[in-house]
C-alpha positions as CSV (number, residue, x, y, z in Angstrom):
1,M,-37.2,-39.4,198.1
2,A,-39.3,-42.6,197.7
3,A,-43.1,-42.1,197.6
4,L,-44.6,-42.9,201.0
5,K,-47.7,-45.1,201.2
6,F,-50.2,-44.9,204.0
7,T,-53.4,-46.7,204.8
8,S,-56.5,-44.6,205.1
9,E,-56.3,-44.7,209.0
10,E,-52.6,-43.7,208.9
11,R,-53.4,-40.9,206.4
12,K,-56.2,-39.7,208.7
13,E,-53.9,-39.7,211.7
14,I,-51.2,-37.9,209.7
15,Y,-53.7,-35.2,208.6
16,R,-54.8,-34.6,212.1
17,L,-51.1,-34.2,213.3
18,I,-50.4,-31.9,210.4
19,I,-53.3,-29.7,211.2
20,L,-52.2,-29.5,214.8
21,L,-48.7,-28.7,213.8
22,N,-49.8,-26.1,211.2
23,G,-51.9,-24.5,214.0
24,S,-48.9,-24.4,216.3
25,L,-46.6,-23.0,213.7
26,Q,-49.2,-20.2,212.9
27,F,-49.3,-19.3,216.7
28,I,-45.6,-19.1,216.9
29,V,-45.5,-16.9,213.8
30,L,-48.2,-14.5,215.3
31,R,-46.4,-14.3,218.6
32,L,-43.1,-13.5,216.8
33,E,-45.0,-10.9,214.8
34,E,-46.2,-9.3,218.0
35,L,-42.7,-9.4,219.5
36,S,-41.2,-7.8,216.2
37,K,-44.0,-5.0,216.4
38,A,-43.1,-4.3,219.9
39,K,-39.4,-3.9,218.8
40,I,-38.4,-6.9,221.1
41,L,-37.6,-9.1,218.1
42,D,-35.4,-8.1,215.1
43,S,-37.8,-8.0,212.1
44,K,-35.2,-9.8,210.0
45,Y,-35.4,-12.7,212.4
46,H,-39.1,-12.6,212.2
47,K,-39.1,-12.8,208.5
48,E,-36.6,-15.7,208.5
49,I,-38.6,-17.8,210.9
50,K,-41.8,-17.0,209.0
51,E,-40.3,-18.1,205.7
52,L,-38.9,-21.3,207.4
53,T,-42.3,-22.1,208.9
54,Q,-43.9,-21.7,205.4
55,K,-41.3,-24.0,203.9
56,V,-42.0,-26.6,206.5
57,Q,-45.8,-26.4,205.9
58,T,-45.2,-26.7,202.2
59,Q,-43.0,-29.8,202.6
60,M,-45.5,-31.5,204.8
61,D,-48.4,-30.8,202.4
62,A,-46.2,-32.2,199.5
63,L,-45.6,-35.3,201.5
64,M,-49.4,-36.0,201.7
65,E,-50.2,-35.4,198.1
66,P,-51.1,-38.6,196.3
67,K,-48.4,-39.7,193.9
68,D,-49.2,-40.9,190.3
69,P,-47.9,-44.3,189.7
70,K,-45.2,-44.5,187.1
71,P,-46.2,-46.6,184.0
């Protein structure tokens, strides 16, 4: 994937959106955990969703990391 370039204002807005999305994803994981503990949700499904959520968060964070220019 090509390196993405953002202005400081674009980067600020993207960070804001990522923070909101991370909070939403965390909320979902916690609710799924509650359902799993109550035996309403299969714990295997909860584990899969949690792993997928962590993967999405990691990929979003990686997109925002500054890339070193190639010489």
